[in-house]
C-alpha positions as a Markdown table, in Angstrom:
| # | Residue | x | y | z |
|---|---|---|---|---|
| 1 | Met | -109.6 | 145.0 | -140.2 |
| 2 | Glu | -110.2 | 141.8 | -138.2 |
| 3 | Ala | -108.4 | 142.1 | -134.9 |
| 4 | Ala | -108.0 | 139.9 | -131.9 |
| 5 | Ala | -107.3 | 140.9 | -128.3 |
| 6 | Gly | -104.6 | 139.3 | -126.3 |
| 7 | Glu | -100.9 | 138.8 | -127.2 |
| 8 | Pro | -99.1 | 141.4 | -129.2 |
| 9 | Phe | -98.7 | 140.6 | -132.9 |
| 10 | Asp | -95.4 | 138.8 | -133.6 |
| 11 | Ala | -94.6 | 139.6 | -137.3 |
| 12 | Val | -91.4 | 137.5 | -137.4 |
| 13 | His | -93.1 | 134.4 | -136.1 |
| 14 | Ala | -96.3 | 134.9 | -138.2 |
| 15 | Gly | -94.3 | 135.5 | -141.3 |
| 16 | Ser | -92.2 | 132.4 | -140.8 |
| 17 | Glu | -95.3 | 130.3 | -140.2 |
| 18 | Ile | -97.1 | 131.6 | -143.3 |
| 19 | Gln | -94.1 | 130.9 | -145.5 |
| 20 | Arg | -93.5 | 127.5 | -144.1 |
| 21 | Arg | -97.1 | 126.2 | -143.9 |
| 22 | Leu | -98.6 | 128.0 | -147.0 |
| 23 | Gly | -95.7 | 128.8 | -149.2 |
| 24 | Val | -96.8 | 132.4 | -149.4 |
| 25 | Lys | -94.0 | 135.0 | -149.3 |
| 26 | Thr | -94.2 | 137.7 | -146.7 |
| 27 | Ser | -92.4 | 140.9 | -145.9 |
| 28 | Arg | -92.2 | 143.1 | -142.8 |
| 29 | Asp | -92.6 | 146.8 | -142.5 |
| 30 | Glu | -93.9 | 147.0 | -146.1 |
| 31 | Pro | -94.8 | 150.6 | -147.1 |
| 32 | Leu | -98.4 | 150.6 | -148.3 |
| 33 | Ala | -98.7 | 153.9 | -150.1 |
| 34 | Arg | -97.8 | 152.4 | -153.4 |
| 35 | Phe | -100.6 | 149.8 | -153.1 |
| 36 | Thr | -103.3 | 152.5 | -152.8 |
| 37 | Thr | -104.8 | 154.8 | -155.4 |
| 38 | Met | -104.4 | 157.8 | -153.0 |
| 39 | Arg | -100.7 | 157.0 | -152.6 |
| 40 | Val | -100.7 | 157.6 | -148.8 |
| 41 | Gly | -100.2 | 155.3 | -145.9 |
| 42 | Gly | -97.5 | 153.9 | -143.6 |
| 43 | Pro | -96.1 | 150.4 | -143.3 |
| 44 | Ala | -97.8 | 147.1 | -142.6 |
| 45 | Asp | -96.3 | 145.1 | -139.8 |
| 46 | Leu | -96.5 | 142.1 | -142.1 |
| 47 | Phe | -97.5 | 141.9 | -145.8 |
| 48 | Ala | -98.4 | 139.1 | -148.1 |
| 49 | Thr | -99.8 | 138.9 | -151.6 |
| 50 | Val | -102.1 | 136.0 | -152.7 |
| 51 | His | -102.3 | 135.1 | -156.4 |
| 52 | Asn | -105.3 | 132.8 | -156.5 |
| 53 | Ala | -108.5 | 131.9 | -154.6 |
| 54 | Phe | -106.8 | 128.9 | -153.0 |
| 55 | Glu | -104.1 | 131.1 | -151.4 |
| 56 | Leu | -106.7 | 133.7 | -150.4 |
| 57 | Arg | -108.8 | 131.1 | -148.5 |
| 58 | Ala | -105.8 | 129.5 | -146.9 |
| 59 | Leu | -104.2 | 132.7 | -145.7 |
| 60 | Val | -107.4 | 134.2 | -144.3 |
| 61 | Arg | -108.2 | 130.9 | -142.5 |
| 62 | Phe | -104.7 | 130.9 | -141.1 |
| 63 | Ala | -105.1 | 134.4 | -139.7 |
| 64 | Arg | -108.5 | 133.8 | -138.3 |
| 65 | Thr | -107.7 | 130.5 | -136.6 |
| 66 | Arg | -104.7 | 132.1 | -134.9 |
| 67 | Gly | -106.5 | 135.3 | -134.0 |
| 68 | Leu | -104.1 | 137.4 | -136.1 |
| 69 | Pro | -105.3 | 141.0 | -136.8 |
| 70 | His | -105.5 | 141.3 | -140.6 |
| 71 | Leu | -106.7 | 143.6 | -143.4 |
| 72 | Val | -107.7 | 142.3 | -146.8 |
| 73 | Leu | -106.6 | 144.8 | -149.5 |
| 74 | Gly | -107.7 | 144.9 | -153.1 |
| 75 | Arg | -106.5 | 147.6 | -155.5 |
| 76 | Gly | -106.5 | 150.1 | -152.6 |
| 77 | Ser | -109.2 | 152.4 | -153.9 |
| 78 | Asp | -112.0 | 153.8 | -151.7 |
| 79 | Leu | -109.7 | 153.9 | -148.7 |
| 80 | Val | -107.1 | 156.0 | -146.9 |
| 81 | Ile | -104.5 | 154.1 | -144.9 |
| 82 | Ala | -103.2 | 155.9 | -141.8 |
| 83 | Asp | -99.7 | 157.4 | -141.9 |
| 84 | Ala | -98.8 | 155.1 | -139.0 |
| 85 | Gly | -99.7 | 152.2 | -141.2 |
| 86 | Val | -101.5 | 149.0 | -140.3 |
| 87 | Arg | -100.8 | 146.8 | -137.2 |
| 88 | Gly | -100.9 | 143.1 | -138.0 |
| 89 | Leu | -101.1 | 141.4 | -141.4 |
| 90 | Val | -102.1 | 143.0 | -144.7 |
| 91 | Ile | -103.3 | 140.5 | -147.3 |
| 92 | Gln | -103.1 | 142.0 | -150.9 |
| 93 | Val | -105.5 | 140.1 | -153.2 |
| 94 | Arg | -104.2 | 139.4 | -156.6 |
| 95 | Ala | -106.5 | 136.4 | -157.3 |
| 96 | Glu | -107.4 | 137.3 | -160.8 |
| 97 | Gly | -108.9 | 134.2 | -162.5 |
| 98 | Ser | -112.0 | 134.7 | -164.7 |
| 99 | Arg | -114.1 | 132.7 | -167.2 |
| 100 | Ile | -117.1 | 133.1 | -169.4 |
| 101 | Glu | -119.7 | 130.5 | -169.8 |
| 102 | Gly | -122.7 | 131.4 | -171.9 |
| 103 | Asn | -124.1 | 134.7 | -170.5 |
| 104 | Arg | -122.3 | 134.3 | -167.2 |
| 105 | Tyr | -119.0 | 135.9 | -166.2 |
| 106 | Thr | -117.2 | 134.5 | -163.2 |
| 107 | Ala | -114.4 | 136.5 | -161.6 |
| 108 | Glu | -112.2 | 135.9 | -158.6 |
| 109 | Ala | -112.1 | 138.7 | -156.0 |
| 110 | Gly | -108.9 | 140.3 | -157.3 |
| 111 | Val | -110.1 | 140.9 | -160.9 |
| 112 | Gln | -110.2 | 144.6 | -161.6 |
| 113 | Met | -113.6 | 145.9 | -162.6 |
| 114 | Ala | -112.2 | 147.8 | -165.6 |
| 115 | Arg | -110.8 | 144.5 | -166.8 |
| 116 | Ala | -114.1 | 142.8 | -166.3 |
| 117 | Ala | -115.7 | 145.5 | -168.4 |
| 118 | Thr | -113.3 | 145.0 | -171.3 |
| 119 | Glu | -113.3 | 141.2 | -171.1 |
| 120 | Thr | -117.0 | 140.9 | -171.3 |
| 121 | Gln | -117.2 | 143.5 | -174.1 |
| 122 | Gly | -114.8 | 141.3 | -176.1 |
| 123 | Ala | -117.2 | 138.3 | -175.6 |
| 124 | Gly | -120.2 | 140.3 | -176.7 |
| 125 | Leu | -121.8 | 140.5 | -173.3 |
| 126 | Thr | -123.4 | 143.7 | -171.9 |
| 127 | Gly | -124.1 | 144.8 | -168.4 |
| 128 | Leu | -120.6 | 145.4 | -166.9 |
| 129 | Glu | -119.7 | 148.5 | -168.9 |
| 130 | Phe | -120.0 | 150.6 | -165.7 |
| 131 | Gly | -117.1 | 148.7 | -164.3 |
| 132 | Leu | -114.8 | 150.7 | -166.4 |
| 133 | Ala | -115.5 | 153.6 | -164.0 |
| 134 | Ile | -114.9 | 151.6 | -160.9 |
| 135 | Pro | -111.3 | 151.9 | -159.7 |
| 136 | Gly | -111.3 | 148.7 | -157.7 |
| 137 | Thr | -111.7 | 144.9 | -157.8 |
| 138 | Val | -114.6 | 142.6 | -158.0 |
| 139 | Gly | -114.4 | 141.7 | -154.3 |
| 140 | Gly | -114.6 | 145.3 | -153.1 |
| 141 | Ala | -117.3 | 146.1 | -155.7 |
| 142 | Val | -119.6 | 143.4 | -154.4 |
| 143 | Trp | -118.9 | 144.4 | -150.8 |
| 144 | Ala | -119.8 | 148.0 | -151.5 |
| 145 | Asn | -122.4 | 147.5 | -154.2 |
| 146 | Ala | -120.2 | 149.7 | -156.4 |
| 147 | Gly | -121.9 | 151.6 | -159.2 |
| 148 | Ala | -121.6 | 154.3 | -161.8 |
| 149 | His | -123.4 | 155.6 | -164.8 |
| 150 | Glu | -126.8 | 154.6 | -163.5 |
| 151 | Ala | -125.8 | 150.9 | -163.0 |
| 152 | Asp | -124.5 | 148.9 | -160.0 |
| 153 | Val | -123.3 | 145.5 | -159.0 |
| 154 | Ala | -126.8 | 144.6 | -157.5 |
| 155 | Gly | -128.3 | 144.9 | -161.0 |
| 156 | Ile | -126.2 | 142.1 | -162.6 |
| 157 | Leu | -124.8 | 139.9 | -159.8 |
| 158 | Glu | -126.2 | 136.4 | -159.8 |
| 159 | Ser | -124.3 | 134.8 | -156.9 |
| 160 | Val | -121.2 | 135.1 | -154.8 |
| 161 | Arg | -118.9 | 132.6 | -153.1 |
| 162 | Leu | -118.2 | 133.7 | -149.6 |
| 163 | Leu | -115.7 | 132.6 | -146.9 |
| 164 | Ala | -117.8 | 132.7 | -143.7 |
| 165 | Ala | -116.5 | 133.7 | -140.2 |
| 166 | Asp | -116.2 | 130.0 | -139.2 |
| 167 | Gly | -114.0 | 129.2 | -142.3 |
| 168 | Ser | -116.8 | 127.5 | -144.2 |
| 169 | Glu | -117.8 | 128.5 | -147.7 |
| 170 | Ser | -121.2 | 129.3 | -149.1 |
| 171 | Val | -122.7 | 130.4 | -152.4 |
| 172 | Asp | -125.3 | 133.2 | -151.8 |
| 173 | Thr | -127.6 | 134.9 | -154.3 |
| 174 | Ala | -127.7 | 138.6 | -154.9 |
| 175 | Thr | -130.9 | 138.8 | -153.0 |
| 176 | Glu | -129.3 | 137.3 | -149.9 |
| 177 | Leu | -126.7 | 140.1 | -149.8 |
| 178 | Ala | -129.4 | 142.7 | -149.0 |
| 179 | Phe | -127.9 | 145.3 | -151.3 |
| 180 | Gly | -128.6 | 149.0 | -150.8 |
| 181 | Tyr | -127.1 | 152.2 | -152.2 |
| 182 | Arg | -123.3 | 151.6 | -151.9 |
| 183 | Asp | -124.1 | 149.0 | -149.2 |
| 184 | Ser | -124.5 | 145.3 | -148.7 |
| 185 | Arg | -124.9 | 142.7 | -145.9 |
| 186 | Leu | -121.1 | 142.2 | -146.1 |
| 187 | Lys | -120.5 | 145.6 | -144.5 |
| 188 | His | -122.6 | 144.7 | -141.4 |
| 189 | Gly | -121.2 | 141.6 | -139.8 |
| 190 | Ala | -121.7 | 140.6 | -136.2 |
| 191 | Pro | -119.7 | 142.8 | -133.8 |
| 192 | Gly | -116.4 | 141.2 | -132.9 |
| 193 | Ala | -116.8 | 138.4 | -135.5 |
| 194 | Pro | -114.7 | 138.1 | -138.7 |
| 195 | Ser | -116.3 | 139.6 | -141.8 |
| 196 | Glu | -117.6 | 137.4 | -144.7 |
| 197 | Leu | -115.1 | 137.6 | -147.5 |
| 198 | Val | -115.8 | 137.5 | -151.2 |
| 199 | Ile | -113.9 | 134.7 | -153.0 |
| 200 | Glu | -115.5 | 135.0 | -156.4 |
| 201 | Ala | -118.6 | 136.4 | -158.1 |
| 202 | Val | -120.9 | 135.4 | -160.9 |
| 203 | Phe | -122.5 | 138.0 | -163.1 |
| 204 | Arg | -125.4 | 137.3 | -165.3 |
| 205 | Leu | -125.1 | 139.5 | -168.5 |
| 206 | Ala | -126.9 | 139.8 | -171.8 |
| 207 | Pro | -125.6 | 139.2 | -175.4 |
| 208 | Ala | -125.0 | 142.3 | -177.5 |
| 209 | Asp | -123.0 | 143.5 | -180.4 |
| 210 | Pro | -119.4 | 144.0 | -179.3 |
| 211 | Ala | -119.0 | 147.2 | -181.4 |
| 212 | Thr | -122.1 | 148.7 | -179.6 |
| 213 | Ile | -120.7 | 147.8 | -176.2 |
| 214 | Lys | -117.3 | 149.3 | -177.2 |
| 215 | Gly | -119.1 | 152.5 | -178.1 |
| 216 | Arg | -120.6 | 152.6 | -174.6 |
| 217 | Leu | -117.1 | 152.0 | -173.1 |
| 218 | Asp | -115.7 | 154.8 | -175.2 |
| 219 | Glu | -118.5 | 157.2 | -174.0 |
| 220 | Ile | -117.6 | 156.3 | -170.3 |
| 221 | Arg | -113.9 | 157.0 | -170.9 |
| 222 | Arg | -114.6 | 160.4 | -172.5 |
| 223 | Trp | -117.0 | 161.3 | -169.6 |
| 224 | Arg | -114.4 | 160.4 | -167.0 |
| 225 | Gln | -111.7 | 162.3 | -168.8 |
| 226 | Ala | -113.9 | 165.4 | -168.9 |
| 227 | His | -115.3 | 165.3 | -165.4 |
| 228 | Gln | -112.9 | 163.4 | -163.1 |
| 229 | Pro | -109.3 | 164.0 | -162.1 |
| 230 | Ile | -107.9 | 161.0 | -164.0 |
| 231 | Gly | -104.1 | 160.6 | -163.6 |
| 232 | Leu | -103.9 | 162.1 | -160.1 |
| 233 | Pro | -103.8 | 160.1 | -156.9 |
| 234 | Ser | -107.3 | 159.9 | -155.4 |
| 235 | Ala | -109.4 | 157.3 | -153.6 |
| 236 | Gly | -112.5 | 157.9 | -155.8 |
| 237 | Ser | -115.7 | 159.6 | -154.6 |
| 238 | Val | -115.1 | 160.7 | -151.0 |
| 239 | Phe | -118.8 | 161.0 | -150.0 |
| 240 | Arg | -122.0 | 159.1 | -150.8 |
| 241 | Asn | -124.6 | 161.1 | -152.6 |
| 242 | Pro | -127.4 | 162.1 | -150.1 |
| 243 | Pro | -131.0 | 161.3 | -151.1 |
| 244 | Gly | -132.1 | 163.4 | -154.0 |
| 245 | Asp | -128.9 | 165.3 | -154.3 |
| 246 | Ser | -125.3 | 165.1 | -155.3 |
| 247 | Ala | -122.3 | 165.3 | -152.9 |
| 248 | Gly | -120.3 | 167.0 | -155.6 |
| 249 | Arg | -122.9 | 169.7 | -156.2 |
| 250 | Leu | -123.2 | 170.5 | -152.5 |
| 251 | Ile | -119.4 | 170.7 | -152.1 |
| 252 | Glu | -119.1 | 173.0 | -155.1 |
| 253 | Ala | -122.0 | 175.1 | -154.0 |
| 254 | Thr | -120.2 | 175.6 | -150.7 |
| 255 | Gly | -117.3 | 177.1 | -152.6 |
| 256 | Leu | -114.8 | 174.4 | -151.6 |
| 257 | Lys | -113.3 | 173.5 | -155.0 |
| 258 | Gly | -109.5 | 174.2 | -154.7 |
| 259 | Leu | -109.6 | 174.0 | -150.9 |
| 260 | Arg | -106.2 | 172.6 | -149.8 |
| 261 | Ile | -104.7 | 171.2 | -146.6 |
| 262 | Gly | -101.1 | 170.2 | -147.1 |
| 263 | Gly | -100.6 | 168.1 | -150.1 |
| 264 | Ala | -104.3 | 167.3 | -150.5 |
| 265 | Val | -106.8 | 169.4 | -152.4 |
| 266 | Val | -110.5 | 169.3 | -153.4 |
| 267 | Ser | -110.5 | 168.7 | -157.1 |
| 268 | Glu | -111.3 | 171.5 | -159.5 |
| 269 | Lys | -112.8 | 169.0 | -161.9 |
| 270 | His | -115.1 | 167.1 | -159.6 |
| 271 | Ala | -115.7 | 168.4 | -156.1 |
| 272 | Asn | -116.4 | 165.0 | -154.6 |
| 273 | Phe | -112.8 | 164.0 | -155.3 |
| 274 | Ile | -109.8 | 164.8 | -153.1 |
| 275 | Val | -106.5 | 164.5 | -154.9 |
| 276 | Asn | -103.1 | 164.1 | -153.5 |
| 277 | Asp | -101.2 | 166.2 | -156.0 |
| 278 | Gln | -98.3 | 167.4 | -153.8 |
| 279 | Lys | -97.2 | 164.2 | -152.0 |
| 280 | Gly | -99.6 | 164.8 | -149.1 |
| 281 | Ser | -100.1 | 162.6 | -146.0 |
| 282 | Ala | -103.1 | 160.5 | -145.0 |
| 283 | Ala | -103.6 | 163.1 | -142.2 |
| 284 | Asp | -103.9 | 165.9 | -144.9 |
| 285 | Val | -106.5 | 163.9 | -146.7 |
| 286 | Arg | -108.6 | 163.1 | -143.6 |
| 287 | Arg | -108.4 | 166.7 | -142.2 |
| 288 | Leu | -109.5 | 168.0 | -145.6 |
| 289 | Ala | -112.3 | 165.5 | -145.9 |
| 290 | Glu | -113.6 | 166.3 | -142.4 |
| 291 | Arg | -113.4 | 170.0 | -143.1 |
| 292 | Val | -115.5 | 169.6 | -146.3 |
| 293 | Gln | -118.0 | 167.5 | -144.4 |
| 294 | Ala | -118.3 | 170.1 | -141.6 |
| 295 | Glu | -118.6 | 173.1 | -144.0 |
| 296 | Val | -121.3 | 171.4 | -146.1 |
| 297 | Glu | -123.3 | 170.5 | -143.0 |
| 298 | Met | -123.0 | 174.0 | -141.7 |
| 299 | Arg | -124.0 | 175.7 | -145.0 |
| 300 | His | -126.7 | 173.3 | -146.2 |
| 301 | Gly | -127.7 | 171.3 | -143.1 |
| 302 | Val | -126.8 | 168.1 | -144.9 |
| 303 | His | -124.5 | 165.5 | -143.3 |
| 304 | Leu | -122.4 | 163.8 | -146.0 |
| 305 | Asp | -121.5 | 160.2 | -145.2 |
| 306 | Phe | -118.1 | 159.0 | -146.2 |
| 307 | Glu | -117.9 | 156.5 | -149.1 |
| 308 | Ile | -114.2 | 156.1 | -148.5 |
| 309 | Glu | -112.9 | 154.1 | -145.5 |
| 310 | Phe | -110.2 | 155.3 | -143.1 |
| 311 | Val | -108.2 | 152.2 | -142.1 |
| 312 | Gly | -105.1 | 151.4 | -140.1 |
| 313 | Asp | -103.7 | 152.9 | -137.0 |
| 314 | Trp | -105.2 | 156.4 | -136.6 |
| 315 | Ala | -104.4 | 156.7 | -132.9 |
| 316 | Gly | -103.2 | 160.2 | -132.2 |
| 317 | Trp | -103.3 | 161.2 | -135.8 |
| 318 | Glu | -104.4 | 164.7 | -135.0 |
| 319 | Ala | -101.4 | 165.4 | -132.8 |
| 320 | Gly | -99.6 | 167.0 | -135.7 |
| 321 | Gly | -102.1 | 169.9 | -135.7 |
| 322 | Pro | -104.9 | 170.9 | -138.1 |
| 323 | Gly | -102.6 | 171.6 | -141.0 |
| 324 | Arg | -102.5 | 174.8 | -143.1 |
| 325 | Val | -105.7 | 175.5 | -145.1 |
| 326 | Glu | -105.3 | 177.2 | -148.4 |
| 327 | Arg | -107.6 | 178.1 | -151.3 |
| 328 | Glu | -106.0 | 177.8 | -154.7 |
| 329 | Ala | -106.8 | 180.3 | -157.4 |
| 330 | Pro | -109.1 | 178.6 | -159.9 |
| 331 | Pro | -109.0 | 177.5 | -162.6 |
| 332 | Ser | -106.1 | 175.1 | -162.0 |
| 333 | Thr | -104.7 | 173.4 | -165.0 |
| 334 | Arg | -102.6 | 170.9 | -163.1 |
| 335 | Glu | -105.1 | 168.1 | -163.3 |
| 336 | Gly | -105.5 | 168.3 | -167.1 |
| 337 | Glu | -101.7 | 168.5 | -167.6 |
| 338 | Leu | -101.0 | 165.4 | -165.5 |
| 339 | His | -103.9 | 163.5 | -167.1 |
| 340 | Gly | -102.4 | 164.0 | -170.5 |
| 341 | Ser | -98.9 | 162.9 | -169.5 |
């Protein structure tokens, strides 16, 4: 979220200006749960969807020059939006242009990583297969250096077009992004300054037999179906893996599979997933995540860092109390039943 101090946010005036000056439709008090993979979150004061890179640039520049608090939202994975929602403007990115030129694949920020994996497979290009396991968009994947199945964005990214804090654009190489494990320079902007924003990314891939690549994609699909709670609302992996270990292993070793608070539960399939299988709240999810974090640290002396982000208005979120903690009787078949439906 990029926020500005000063006058209160006027959603009516801002929405009218956006529609008049940019031609982008807006809505007020838009419920956000349906735009996130966890299916939780309250309303946005003002909401707009951009459908191409031009609209994305224009709307972000509009918000920055006027000091409007705003949140850029991709597919809504890897985050939990507060029950109170988001103050200011939420910009949903649906800029989904892509093209293939030789061994290079260029994708706008809103292209889903799973689509990138299948598009490049069809073109006989290998390197993006892991994208099938990333439940987000190209913009978010570059920002977080997303990865899976022993591969990540840093290994194949050639360059990225960024919108800088001052509204200018630059093309930066992968080296300039200072990638680390689930990390990049984009996560660490100057305090109080707008973040750099991914407009599009260029991936350098390698030619390969499309049938061979398809076989790899099929392997990833089977692995995910066997090991992850596909088909249930979740934000993806809750915690980063600590050095030399696995967050899922530590959580399972602590006996936390099946631990429930309200409508949120630690997955029986993969302990590093929290699923919202009973229409839980964002507060349920956060309380459960913090409970897991505390118990793992108490038992193993390892502090698990969140991979998911908690965004929006969390002021006073604990006022509702700690929630009821339950442990479900394993094994639960709910996840498998819903995945197959």
